[in-house]
N, C-alpha and C positions, 0 to 999 in steps of 0.2 A: 134522438131526442131519450132515448127510452138509454141506450147502451151507452149517457151522457150522466144520468142518472146512478143508473145499479152502479156506472165506478164512483159515484160520488159517497154512494151507499157505503160498499164497497169499503173501500178508507174512511168514512165515519168509523165500520162495525172494526177493524183495523186496529186503529186504537184508539177504541172500546177495551179491548180484546188484550192489546198494550198493558194502558193504567193497572194501577195497579194497587186501589183502590175496592176492589170491588170480586167477589166470591168465587170458588168453583164453578161455585154450577150453571153462576152469569158469563162466565167466560164458553165451556162448555153450550152453552142455547145459541151465545152469539158468533161463535164456530161454527155451530145447526145455518148459522141464519148466515152463515158466510160462503160454505159452500151447497146450499141453493142459491145466494147467487152468480153467486162463483160458476151454476149452472144454466141456472136460467140465460147469464150473458154469453153459456156459448153454442147455447139454441139463438139469440139474436146472433148472434159474426155467424152463423151458418148461413142461417136467412138473407139476411144480408148477400152473404157471397154470391149461396146460390145466386140471389135475386142476377148482379153484374156479372156473373156468367151467364143470366138471359139475355142484355139486351144486345144491341145488335150491336159487333162493332168495325168502325171506319176505318178501313184499311187509307191511309197515309202514300199518292203516291209522287214518290219521288224526280225530281228532273226537269226539266223547262216548264215546262207545262204548268206545273202545279207553282212554280215562282208567279206562271204569269197573271194565272186566273185568280189569284190573288191580292196580287195588285188589279186586278178589273174590280176587282172586293170591293176592294179601298180605294180604290176611285171615282164607285158608285156609290161604298159611303157618306164617302164624304160629301157630295151637292146637295 
């Protein structure tokens, strides 16, 4: 959710910068804000990636036994 908000803010800032009716001072101010938001976004992405790496990964087994086990689970879920 935070990542989506930061993306929306960045999009809004880019639109404001691209408008022609703002002063050079305002453009510079928005560029500074954009740089700060991009830095925050990088930190959020890095944190999310590190959390995903810490999650235990489940290896999928292949072969007959995996398919049989899935069918058994499906049978019990139906009942």
